MIVEX-67010 format. One line per field, with one value per atom (N, C-alpha, C, O, CB): residue in one letter; x negated, y, z; atom name. Coordinates in nm, 3 decimals, padded with zeros to 5 digits. Each point is the difference from the previous one (the first is absolute). Last residue first. Glycine has a CB too. Layout:
// residues N
res = (A/...);
px = (X/...);
py = (Y/...);
pz = (Z/...);
atom = (CA/...);
// end
This chain:
// residues 88
res = (T/T/T/T/T/G/G/G/G/G/S/S/S/S/S/K/K/K/K/K/A/A/A/A/A/R/R/R/R/R/Q/Q/Q/Q/Q/Y/Y/Y/Y/Y/L/L/L/L/L/H/H/H/H/H/P/P/P/P/P/C/C/C/C/C/S/S/S/S/S/V/V/V/V/V/A/A/A/A/A/E/E/E/E/E/Y/Y/Y/Y/Y/E/E/E/E/E/P/P/P/P/P/E/E/E/E/E/G/G/G/G/G/D/D/D/D/D/K/K/K/K/K/C/C/C/C/C/A/A/A/A/A/L/L/L/L/L/P/P/P/P/P/Y/Y/Y/Y/Y/R/R/R/R/R/L/L/L/L/L/G/G/G/G/G/L/L/L/L/L/V/V/V/V/V/N/N/N/N/N/C/C/C/C/C/L/L/L/L/L/K/K/K/K/K/R/R/R/R/R/L/L/L/L/L/N/N/N/N/N/E/E/E/E/E/E/E/E/E/E/K/K/K/K/K/P/P/P/P/P/K/K/K/K/K/M/M/M/M/M/Y/Y/Y/Y/Y/G/G/G/G/G/L/L/L/L/L/E/E/E/E/E/Y/Y/Y/Y/Y/K/K/K/K/K/S/S/S/S/S/V/V/V/V/V/V/V/V/V/V/C/C/C/C/C/D/D/D/D/D/S/S/S/S/S/L/L/L/L/L/G/G/G/G/G/V/V/V/V/V/I/I/I/I/I/R/R/R/R/R/S/S/S/S/S/L/L/L/L/L/Q/Q/Q/Q/Q/M/M/M/M/M/R/R/R/R/R/T/T/T/T/T/Y/Y/Y/Y/Y/G/G/G/G/G/S/S/S/S/S/K/K/K/K/K/K/K/K/K/K/R/R/R/R/R/A/A/A/A/A/K/K/K/K/K/K/K/K/K/K/L/L/L/L/L/I/I/I/I/I/T/T/T/T/T/A/A/A/A/A/I/I/I/I/I/E/E/E/E/E/D/D/D/D/D/K/K/K/K/K/Q/Q/Q/Q/Q/M/M/M/M/M);
px = (-00.676/00.016/00.015/00.017/-00.117/00.027/00.074/00.029/00.115/-00.208/-00.224/00.018/00.059/-00.021/-00.132/00.078/-00.023/00.035/00.031/-00.218/00.174/00.179/-00.029/00.093/-00.003/-00.509/00.157/00.103/00.066/-00.108/-00.294/00.000/00.058/00.100/-00.278/00.099/00.121/-00.009/00.086/00.008/-00.431/00.099/00.106/00.078/-00.150/-00.318/00.022/00.092/00.007/-00.190/00.063/00.098/00.036/00.115/-00.242/-00.046/-00.029/00.078/00.062/-00.107/-00.274/00.224/-00.066/-00.112/00.336/-00.486/-00.025/00.164/00.112/-00.327/00.115/-00.154/-00.006/-00.093/00.062/00.483/-00.089/-00.129/-00.020/00.205/00.007/00.016/-00.086/-00.090/00.095/00.216/-00.113/00.088/00.104/-00.203/00.205/00.085/-00.155/-00.088/00.405/-00.356/-00.009/00.021/-00.026/-00.144/00.151/00.082/00.046/00.091/-00.200/-00.221/-00.016/00.087/-00.039/-00.198/00.273/-00.067/-00.062/-00.045/-00.011/00.463/-00.023/-00.142/00.007/00.279/00.134/-00.085/-00.094/00.002/-00.029/00.413/-00.074/-00.056/00.036/00.085/-00.046/00.139/-00.142/-00.121/00.416/-00.452/00.120/-00.027/-00.072/00.168/-00.369/00.001/00.181/00.095/-00.361/00.190/-00.036/-00.071/-00.072/00.276/-00.122/-00.103/-00.030/-00.090/00.065/00.397/-00.056/-00.168/-00.087/00.364/00.029/-00.005/-00.095/-00.076/00.252/00.011/-00.139/00.012/-00.042/00.032/00.284/-00.137/-00.082/-00.104/00.183/00.384/-00.091/-00.155/-00.101/00.343/00.053/-00.088/-00.028/-00.112/00.246/-00.013/-00.069/-00.051/-00.111/00.287/00.200/-00.139/-00.192/-00.103/00.289/00.335/-00.048/-00.152/-00.102/00.367/-00.081/-00.026/-00.003/-00.058/00.197/-00.001/-00.163/-00.022/-00.105/00.096/00.303/-00.008/-00.126/-00.093/00.307/-00.167/-00.022/00.062/-00.024/-00.190/00.356/-00.115/-00.037/-00.020/00.067/00.193/00.028/-00.116/-00.083/00.183/-00.137/00.153/00.097/00.103/-00.163/-00.439/00.021/00.149/00.033/-00.290/00.011/00.064/-00.007/-00.015/00.238/-00.379/-00.047/00.063/-00.060/00.009/00.288/-00.047/-00.140/-00.051/00.195/00.223/00.049/-00.152/-00.034/00.389/-00.373/-00.021/00.018/-00.055/00.086/00.033/-00.208/00.059/-00.031/-00.155/00.620/-00.013/-00.187/-00.029/00.274/-00.056/00.058/-00.012/00.014/00.151/-00.307/-00.146/00.069/-00.059/00.016/00.164/00.031/-00.102/-00.078/00.379/-00.446/00.056/00.058/-00.059/-00.078/-00.184/00.141/00.084/00.080/-00.152/-00.414/00.001/00.143/00.026/-00.206/-00.045/-00.012/-00.004/-00.084/-00.043/00.368/00.041/-00.110/00.035/00.046/-00.115/00.097/00.094/00.102/-00.068/-00.491/00.024/00.133/00.008/-00.232/00.241/-00.150/00.017/00.032/-00.233/00.456/00.037/-00.053/00.069/00.043/-00.324/00.096/00.109/00.033/-00.028/-00.523/00.098/00.068/-00.020/00.021/-00.475/00.099/00.103/00.003/-00.097/-00.402/00.055/00.153/00.021/-00.245/-00.029/-00.006/00.057/00.068/00.018/-00.070/-00.179/00.019/-00.102/-00.014/00.513/-00.054/-00.147/-00.059/00.214/00.063/00.053/-00.065/-00.089/00.343/-00.313/-00.051/00.022/-00.072/00.101/00.145/-00.142/-00.090/-00.083/00.137/00.409/00.004/-00.185/-00.048/00.359/-00.151/00.055/-00.055/-00.060/00.315/-00.342/-00.109/00.033/-00.086/00.004/00.430/-00.153/-00.168/-00.111/00.237/00.282/00.076/-00.185/-00.083/00.460/-00.331/00.023/00.000/-00.040/00.240/-00.152/-00.175/-00.014/-00.102/00.036/00.483/-00.015/-00.157/-00.069/00.292/00.095/-00.003/-00.116/-00.067/00.299/-00.402/00.145/00.019/-00.093/00.058/-00.197/-00.105/00.128/00.048/-00.351);
py = (00.776/-00.056/-00.139/-00.068/00.241/00.149/00.046/-00.115/00.004/00.252/-00.193/00.118/-00.007/00.045/00.021/-00.371/00.141/00.114/00.112/-00.204/-00.372/00.038/00.125/00.080/-00.299/00.041/00.002/00.063/00.091/-00.272/00.076/00.153/-00.035/00.072/00.031/-00.416/00.072/00.121/00.075/-00.165/-00.170/-00.145/00.099/-00.026/-00.218/00.427/-00.024/-00.087/-00.034/00.097/00.014/00.116/-00.061/-00.024/00.267/-00.557/-00.015/00.099/-00.035/-00.206/00.096/00.009/00.042/00.011/00.167/-00.388/-00.008/00.067/-00.039/-00.197/00.290/-00.057/00.015/00.064/-00.227/00.375/-00.122/00.023/00.108/-00.247/00.521/-00.088/-00.123/-00.028/00.242/00.165/-00.111/-00.098/-00.066/00.038/00.590/-00.188/-00.040/00.078/-00.107/00.369/-00.009/-00.131/-00.082/00.261/00.025/00.083/-00.020/00.055/00.072/-00.350/00.127/00.087/00.086/-00.147/-00.435/00.045/00.184/00.048/-00.355/-00.109/00.158/-00.038/-00.102/00.251/-00.521/00.073/00.118/00.039/-00.282/-00.173/00.120/00.066/00.006/00.007/-00.530/00.150/00.107/-00.018/-00.122/00.034/-00.007/-00.147/-00.094/00.234/00.305/-00.142/-00.041/00.075/00.017/00.253/-00.016/-00.087/-00.032/00.065/00.121/-00.033/-00.061/-00.047/00.215/00.006/00.100/-00.058/00.079/00.027/-00.399/00.104/00.092/00.034/-00.083/-00.287/-00.047/00.128/00.081/-00.359/00.377/-00.032/-00.033/00.057/-00.146/00.093/00.168/-00.032/00.048/00.114/-00.549/00.117/00.090/00.049/-00.061/-00.169/-00.131/00.095/00.037/-00.320/00.449/00.087/-00.088/00.044/-00.057/-00.156/00.127/00.032/00.012/00.083/-00.460/-00.046/00.142/-00.012/-00.244/00.312/-00.071/-00.029/00.035/-00.157/00.518/-00.149/-00.013/00.068/-00.156/00.551/-00.037/-00.221/-00.054/00.352/00.189/-00.084/-00.085/-00.083/00.097/00.518/-00.145/-00.083/00.062/00.003/00.406/-00.022/-00.188/-00.052/00.321/00.001/-00.110/-00.011/-00.045/00.092/00.142/00.113/-00.069/00.045/00.043/-00.378/00.131/00.127/00.080/-00.168/-00.226/-00.082/00.066/-00.031/-00.193/00.381/00.020/-00.072/00.025/-00.100/00.131/00.088/-00.001/00.047/00.030/-00.439/00.022/00.118/-00.028/00.005/-00.082/-00.075/00.024/-00.002/-00.196/00.436/00.078/-00.084/00.042/00.095/-00.301/00.141/00.018/00.002/00.216/-00.723/00.181/00.096/-00.018/-00.010/-00.450/00.032/00.140/00.058/-00.202/-00.197/-00.041/00.066/-00.076/-00.187/00.296/-00.059/-00.050/-00.097/00.237/00.163/-00.113/-00.106/-00.089/00.200/00.324/-00.102/-00.117/-00.109/00.314/00.124/-00.094/-00.072/-00.070/00.267/00.099/-00.162/-00.056/-00.108/00.144/00.338/-00.101/-00.130/-00.113/00.299/00.228/-00.079/-00.122/-00.095/00.269/00.151/-00.091/-00.155/-00.115/00.403/-00.139/00.095/-00.102/-00.120/00.330/-00.307/-00.013/00.076/00.032/-00.202/00.141/00.044/00.019/00.081/-00.096/-00.159/-00.136/00.129/-00.054/-00.266/00.481/-00.024/-00.059/00.017/-00.063/00.167/00.095/-00.023/00.061/00.048/-00.458/00.021/00.127/-00.004/-00.119/-00.015/-00.086/00.021/-00.036/-00.104/00.424/00.016/-00.102/00.032/-00.015/-00.091/00.122/00.062/00.053/00.048/-00.532/00.037/00.140/00.026/-00.153/00.086/-00.063/-00.043/-00.010/-00.074/00.319/00.117/-00.107/00.043/00.157/-00.397/00.084/00.105/00.039/-00.047/-00.310/-00.137/00.149/-00.018/-00.275/00.407/-00.032/-00.015/00.040/-00.126/00.194/00.097/-00.022/00.085/-00.018/-00.439/00.073/00.113/-00.030/-00.031/-00.306/00.092/00.078/00.033/00.045/-00.616/00.175/00.090/-00.021/-00.083);
pz = (-00.901/-00.101/00.011/-00.101/00.020/00.438/-00.074/-00.149/-00.044/00.174/00.181/-00.064/-00.104/-00.113/00.195/00.272/00.078/-00.084/00.040/00.090/-00.263/00.087/00.032/00.013/00.124/-00.318/-00.073/00.043/-00.052/00.002/00.363/-00.114/-00.075/00.009/-00.009/00.325/-00.061/-00.073/-00.045/00.211/-00.050/-00.032/-00.020/-00.091/00.250/-00.020/-00.125/-00.076/-00.118/00.166/00.462/-00.048/-00.163/-00.034/00.199/00.218/-00.145/-00.087/-00.100/00.143/00.425/-00.018/-00.177/-00.049/00.370/00.133/-00.128/-00.050/00.034/-00.032/00.457/-00.062/-00.124/-00.049/00.190/00.084/00.009/-00.055/-00.056/00.044/00.293/-00.158/00.043/00.080/-00.291/00.643/-00.013/-00.167/-00.005/00.375/-00.185/-00.001/-00.028/-00.037/-00.110/00.490/-00.171/00.036/00.088/-00.232/00.566/-00.087/-00.153/-00.063/00.216/00.154/00.024/-00.112/-00.078/00.191/-00.205/00.097/-00.039/-00.104/00.163/-00.213/00.012/00.084/00.068/-00.054/-00.325/00.165/-00.025/-00.117/00.231/-00.324/00.008/00.113/00.118/-00.277/-00.037/00.045/00.029/00.012/00.180/-00.506/-00.010/00.120/-00.034/-00.260/00.037/00.104/00.016/-00.015/00.197/-00.645/00.226/00.006/-00.095/00.225/-00.601/00.062/00.170/00.070/-00.267/-00.137/00.059/00.050/00.038/00.035/-00.277/-00.063/-00.003/-00.091/00.115/00.301/-00.097/-00.057/00.083/-00.150/00.397/00.036/-00.132/-00.032/00.266/-00.298/00.014/00.053/-00.052/00.147/-00.095/-00.192/00.057/-00.019/-00.204/00.597/-00.020/-00.165/-00.038/00.205/00.068/00.077/-00.139/-00.051/00.478/-00.496/-00.062/00.061/-00.067/00.041/00.246/-00.153/-00.089/-00.108/00.137/00.443/-00.039/-00.140/-00.054/00.266/-00.092/00.030/-00.023/-00.045/-00.010/00.151/-00.075/00.048/00.108/-00.182/00.290/00.011/-00.099/00.089/00.107/-00.134/-00.050/00.083/00.066/-00.333/00.294/00.004/00.012/00.045/-00.219/00.076/00.118/00.073/00.110/-00.061/-00.479/00.089/00.214/00.114/-00.414/-00.107/00.011/00.107/00.073/-00.316/00.078/00.098/00.017/00.107/-00.162/-00.241/00.202/00.069/00.115/-00.110/-00.456/00.078/00.139/00.100/-00.279/-00.127/-00.011/00.124/00.116/-00.464/00.159/00.111/00.048/00.119/-00.213/-00.291/00.163/00.073/00.115/-00.158/-00.355/00.026/00.181/00.109/-00.444/00.147/-00.058/00.087/00.093/-00.136/-00.033/00.079/-00.079/-00.092/00.295/-00.375/-00.035/00.146/00.055/-00.224/00.055/00.116/-00.019/00.071/00.073/-00.423/-00.051/00.142/00.012/-00.254/00.183/-00.140/00.027/-00.045/-00.169/00.533/00.088/-00.161/00.001/00.307/-00.330/00.063/00.056/00.059/00.008/-00.302/-00.076/00.057/-00.038/00.031/00.175/-00.041/-00.089/-00.037/00.100/00.239/00.074/-00.096/00.029/00.133/-00.315/00.050/00.037/-00.015/-00.109/00.115/-00.030/00.049/00.119/-00.159/00.112/-00.046/-00.099/-00.091/00.184/00.296/-00.120/-00.108/-00.088/00.226/00.282/-00.007/-00.117/-00.066/00.306/-00.086/-00.047/-00.061/-00.089/00.245/00.038/-00.165/00.010/-00.086/00.024/00.458/-00.075/-00.166/-00.094/00.313/00.134/00.022/-00.167/-00.085/00.448/-00.172/-00.118/-00.026/-00.100/00.207/00.169/-00.179/-00.031/-00.103/00.105/00.477/-00.099/-00.151/-00.088/00.303/00.096/-00.016/-00.053/-00.030/00.313/-00.207/-00.092/-00.017/-00.082/00.192/00.187/-00.110/-00.114/-00.115/00.248/00.327/-00.068/-00.093/-00.057/00.174/-00.008/00.021/-00.024/-00.058/00.197/-00.047/-00.110/-00.037/-00.098/00.140/00.312/-00.010/-00.174/-00.074/00.393/-00.130/-00.035/-00.062/-00.111/00.001);
atom = (N/CA/C/O/CB/N/CA/C/O/CB/N/CA/C/O/CB/N/CA/C/O/CB/N/CA/C/O/CB/N/CA/C/O/CB/N/CA/C/O/CB/N/CA/C/O/CB/N/CA/C/O/CB/N/CA/C/O/CB/N/CA/C/O/CB/N/CA/C/O/CB/N/CA/C/O/CB/N/CA/C/O/CB/N/CA/C/O/CB/N/CA/C/O/CB/N/CA/C/O/CB/N/CA/C/O/CB/N/CA/C/O/CB/N/CA/C/O/CB/N/CA/C/O/CB/N/CA/C/O/CB/N/CA/C/O/CB/N/CA/C/O/CB/N/CA/C/O/CB/N/CA/C/O/CB/N/CA/C/O/CB/N/CA/C/O/CB/N/CA/C/O/CB/N/CA/C/O/CB/N/CA/C/O/CB/N/CA/C/O/CB/N/CA/C/O/CB/N/CA/C/O/CB/N/CA/C/O/CB/N/CA/C/O/CB/N/CA/C/O/CB/N/CA/C/O/CB/N/CA/C/O/CB/N/CA/C/O/CB/N/CA/C/O/CB/N/CA/C/O/CB/N/CA/C/O/CB/N/CA/C/O/CB/N/CA/C/O/CB/N/CA/C/O/CB/N/CA/C/O/CB/N/CA/C/O/CB/N/CA/C/O/CB/N/CA/C/O/CB/N/CA/C/O/CB/N/CA/C/O/CB/N/CA/C/O/CB/N/CA/C/O/CB/N/CA/C/O/CB/N/CA/C/O/CB/N/CA/C/O/CB/N/CA/C/O/CB/N/CA/C/O/CB/N/CA/C/O/CB/N/CA/C/O/CB/N/CA/C/O/CB/N/CA/C/O/CB/N/CA/C/O/CB/N/CA/C/O/CB/N/CA/C/O/CB/N/CA/C/O/CB/N/CA/C/O/CB/N/CA/C/O/CB/N/CA/C/O/CB/N/CA/C/O/CB/N/CA/C/O/CB/N/CA/C/O/CB/N/CA/C/O/CB/N/CA/C/O/CB/N/CA/C/O/CB/N/CA/C/O/CB/N/CA/C/O/CB/N/CA/C/O/CB/N/CA/C/O/CB/N/CA/C/O/CB/N/CA/C/O/CB/N/CA/C/O/CB/N/CA/C/O/CB/N/CA/C/O/CB/N/CA/C/O/CB/N/CA/C/O/CB/N/CA/C/O/CB);
// end
């Protein structure tokens, strides 16, 4: 999958999840700048980081799209990250 495809999927999934870029970066242990570069297509995530992002965002891994939309896991647990999202 190309950088720009990954970028689109990650950004759509993050926005759908309700996370800000800063919140997502804290949860996965990356800098806001790195997450921004992933979403803009300037960098392709390393395999380990992509797995973390998919896990938090509830995305299928490896990434997949259907009709231009990200495919999500059948069961995701966004409530597990609610505490990190709220910053507490």
